[in-house]
C-alpha positions, 0 to 999 in steps of 0.5 A: 506474480498474480494479485488476486485481490487486496483490502485496506483496513486499519486492522491490517497487521503492519507491525515491523514493516519498514521503508522499501521504496516510493511510488510517484502518484497523487492522493486522489489516485490513492483514494480511488484505488485504496479508498479513504486513508486508514490513518490521518493525523492533522498535527503538522509535527507528526511524522506520518500525516496519512497512511493506508494499511493494505493486505494483498492476496498474491501468488508468487511467480515461483508458486505451483498453484493457488493453494500456495498463495500468500498475503503481503501486508504493506503501507502507503504513507507520506513521511515528514511532510507536515501535511497530506500532499495532494499533488504528485508525490513520492509516496513511501511504501513500507513492507516486510520485503521489496515485493511490497513496492511491486505489489503496490505499483501493480495495484495502483496500475490496475493489475489485479484480478479483483479489487476490494476496499 
C-alpha cells in the first residue's frame, strides 16, 4: 500500500466507523504527526476526551495505477480514560475496515509520500 498524503480535519466523514485496533504511542507524537486534535472534551464523564479525524489518500497493493487510488477515513482517539493521556498509551483506531490500523501506523512511522495537516 502506498500512502500519498493525509489530512486531519473536523469535517472528515467518519460516521459509521468502529474500533479496528490500537496503536501504542504518545499524545505528543500524535500532535507532531496529525497536528492538534480535531476534537477534545474536558468532561471526565465523556467516553472520548480527544480525537483526530483523518483522511488518507492511498493506493492499495492490488490497484493497477494511481487512477485507482482511494481515500480511507479513520479516527485516532482515547476511550473512557476521563482525561487525555500524555504518556505512552494504546490509542484506539476507528475505521471502516482493518486497513485503518495499518494506515495509521504507517503515517505515525513516517511512511508517506507527503504529509499535510
